[in-house]
C-alpha atoms as one frame of an Amber mdcrd trajectory, in Angstrom:
protein
  43.516 194.545  48.741  43.363 191.775  51.388  43.433 194.306  54.234  40.594
 196.149  56.001  41.769 199.380  54.354  41.722 197.847  50.876  38.274 196.360
  51.369  36.999 199.682  52.702  38.381 201.432  49.637  36.594 198.940  47.385
  33.287 199.389  49.217  33.398 203.184  49.384  34.992 203.904  46.020  31.907
 203.003  43.991  30.287 206.235  45.177  31.913 207.849  42.117  29.911 205.679
  39.689  26.799 207.800  40.168  28.560 211.143  39.729  28.154 211.549  35.919
  24.432 212.204  36.450  25.384 215.579  37.921  27.031 216.573  34.622  23.789
 216.376  32.643  23.321 219.789  31.046  19.930 220.051  29.357  17.498 218.591
  31.873  13.784 219.335  31.772  11.799 220.157  34.897  10.147 216.732  34.797
  13.494 214.989  34.483  14.938 216.984  37.375  11.918 216.173  39.517  12.216
 212.485  38.612  15.955 212.295  39.368  15.500 214.217  42.604  12.685 211.866
  43.654  14.793 208.770  42.914  17.486 210.197  45.170  14.869 210.789  47.871
  13.556 207.236  47.549  17.052 205.808  48.042  17.518 207.905  51.180  14.102
 206.932  52.563  15.096 203.283  52.317  18.416 203.978  54.051  16.579 205.786
  56.849  14.232 202.829  57.351  17.132 200.357  57.206  19.421 202.186  59.619
  16.887 203.279  62.221  15.202 199.862  62.078  18.494 198.080  62.703  19.331
 200.345  65.649  15.875 200.117  67.236  15.727 196.332  66.760  18.715 195.933
  69.043  17.063 198.072  71.717  13.816 196.103  71.421  15.740 192.860  71.944
  17.218 194.245  75.163  13.724 195.178  76.413  12.376 191.710  75.525  15.314
 190.023  77.238  14.730 192.088  80.388  11.026 191.179  80.389  11.665 187.457
  79.848  14.458 187.029  82.384  13.496 189.680  84.898  16.745 191.565  84.448
  17.054 195.313  84.648  16.526 197.748  81.821  19.863 199.473  82.285  21.260
 198.236  78.952  18.076 199.201  77.089  18.093 202.667  78.666  21.762 203.057
  77.758  21.300 202.104  74.105  18.053 204.061  73.892  19.808 207.115  75.239
  22.645 206.703  72.747  20.148 206.408  69.895  18.149 209.448  71.025  21.317
 211.516  71.454  22.751 210.521  68.080  19.472 211.008  66.221  18.897 214.427
  67.807  22.440 215.578  67.084  22.163 214.378  63.486  18.877 216.163  62.832
  19.426 219.379  64.788  23.131 219.471  64.025  22.467 219.637  60.315  19.920
 222.414  60.875  22.614 224.346  62.733  25.248 223.494  60.118  23.077 224.831
  57.306  22.235 228.044  59.123  25.790 228.632  60.301  27.817 227.691  57.223
  25.414 227.539  54.284  23.455 230.712  54.921  20.162 229.008  55.734  18.327
 230.918  52.973  16.303 227.984  51.703  14.292 229.904  49.144  16.633 232.861
  48.653  19.685 230.998  47.398  20.326 230.594  43.682  19.194 227.183  42.344
  22.766 226.099  41.606  23.972 227.119  45.061  21.042 225.377  46.711  21.698
 222.216  44.695  25.341 222.170  45.815  24.307 222.687  49.431  21.910 219.754
  49.219  24.584 217.563  47.652  26.996 218.370  50.467  24.418 217.615  53.149
  23.526 214.328  51.448  27.228 213.451  51.342  27.587 214.170  55.068  24.635
 211.964  55.961  25.822 209.134  53.733  29.344 209.439  55.120  28.088 208.814
  58.646  26.128 205.803  57.404  29.073 204.445  55.437  31.367 204.657  58.461
  29.201 202.021  60.128  29.389 199.896  56.957  33.162 200.119  57.143  33.035
 198.989  60.779  31.142 195.865  59.698  33.777 195.046  57.070  36.570 195.558
  59.591  34.841 193.381  62.190  34.526 190.531  59.714  38.211 190.826  58.834
  39.292 191.006  62.487  37.261 187.871  63.274  39.224 185.960  60.620  36.223
 185.695  58.275  38.030 186.942  55.183  35.426 185.520  52.803  32.662 187.338
  54.643  34.661 190.562  54.688  35.053 190.327  50.905  31.365 189.600  50.401
  30.408 192.549  52.587  32.776 194.842  50.704  31.306 193.779  47.343  27.743
 194.078  48.601  28.341 197.512  50.091  30.098 198.552  46.876  26.940 197.756
  44.897  24.818 199.620  47.417  27.123 202.661  47.465  26.867 203.024  43.706
  23.210 203.982  44.204  24.208 206.358  47.004  26.534 208.186  44.623  23.555
 208.740  42.364  21.717 210.142  45.376  24.373 212.832  45.726  24.494 213.666
  42.029  20.792 213.681  41.133  19.913 217.072  42.738  22.821 218.621  40.796
  21.554 217.611  37.346  20.987 220.563  35.059  23.430 222.788  36.974  27.025
 223.536  36.055  29.110 221.696  38.630  32.812 220.943  38.326  34.409 217.544
  38.793  36.382 218.899  41.751  33.206 219.552  43.730  31.777 216.147  42.800
  34.852 214.287  43.938  34.901 216.289  47.172  31.313 215.193  47.828  32.252
 211.601  46.948  35.196 211.748  49.365  32.945 213.007  52.167  30.422 210.231
  51.501  32.700 207.319  50.602  35.851 208.100  52.589  34.312 207.091  55.950
  33.845 203.538  54.612  37.613 203.342  54.239  38.183 204.808  57.710  35.517
 202.616  59.313  37.045 199.455  57.855  40.434 200.374  59.302  38.981 201.169
  62.729  36.793 198.051  62.762  39.815 195.912  61.927  41.441 196.590  65.291
  38.783 198.039  67.604  35.075 197.275  67.905  32.529 199.187  69.989  28.798
 198.493  69.869  27.880 201.890  71.414  30.002 203.679  68.793  28.317 201.781
  65.957  24.872 202.521  67.410  25.713 206.198  67.783  26.924 206.398  64.156
  23.728 204.752  62.891  21.557 207.118  64.950  23.559 210.156  63.854  23.240
 209.138  60.209  19.493 208.499  60.615  18.930 211.991  61.998  20.912 213.687
  59.239  19.192 211.712  56.488  15.751 212.540  57.904  16.593 216.231  57.585
  17.933 215.759  54.060  14.769 213.910  52.989  12.738 216.892  54.148  14.915
 219.214  52.057  14.629 217.036  48.955  10.852 216.769  49.314  10.704 220.557
  49.617  12.665 220.857  46.368  10.319 218.363  44.706   7.293 220.441  45.699
   8.919 223.528  44.208   9.253 221.734  40.857   5.469 221.082  40.899   5.607
 217.651  39.253   3.730 215.590  41.832   2.968 212.570  39.659   6.550 212.329
  38.405   7.826 212.676  41.960   5.620 209.809  43.131   6.965 207.480  40.464
  10.537 208.561  41.184  10.130 207.866  44.896   8.977 204.327  44.128  11.809
 203.707  41.668  14.464 204.989  44.063  13.084 203.066  47.020  12.871 199.734
  45.225  16.256 200.129  43.523  17.722 200.521  47.019  15.707 197.512  48.219
  17.062 195.413  45.347  20.679 196.312  46.083  20.098 195.526  49.751  18.767
 192.075  48.814  21.986 191.491  46.879  23.918 192.362  50.016  21.787 190.050
  52.176  22.320 187.234  49.689  26.066 187.792  49.897  26.056 187.742  53.692
  24.173 184.445  53.885  27.024 182.733  52.050  29.505 183.502  54.789  29.660
 183.021  58.560  27.466 185.160  60.745  28.480 188.512  62.133  27.177 189.895
  65.384  26.341 193.406  64.232  25.753 194.720  60.764  24.510 198.146  59.651
């Protein structure tokens, strides 16, 4: 386990802990709306966290240029990378749905639509989790084994809530374990790959691009989940679910921050 690959497996593997929610059979409309809204709240927090982290770095470059009179080339470069990644993530998922999933938002059967949403959520989370894996690998490569372990444990806690985000829209539909584990592999597998890559090669532009790409995809997915929530016509339940999901994600993030403060600093973290 004391390798970047092993730590990435630990961090990404907890995605499966949220999968049993998808196997719930008898689920009322209110319960479905509530579970769907919790999933949406988790994703909203991830969008804020990822895009905020990426834009903060660009803002620092602008401030540095203003203070020292240096050029804005670095800020323009990172800003361009962010804009490209975000646009590809958002518009790419629109194209992916139309090309491979039929694009019939209202015409598809509820079970089919739920599976499509789960797959798109898994894709967005997978892009996000690749950057988490990079952070683990960077800590390991820098010789900060304790920090790498703490990051892996913190991300593992966080990814458990992400697994719920995949499974929640599937509740009340008949979905096999094979499909669920495929979705978990798409979402959690990139953590494993990112940790391996980060252990021997680090690239700030690549990390920024992954964060921007994930932000764009998750923004699209949030729109889809909110659309589903409106169809269920349980506005008050949805509001409560959004709050619960958002603050559960906030709490797990605080656990991660607490873990990171116990180890040596790391230059870039998702």
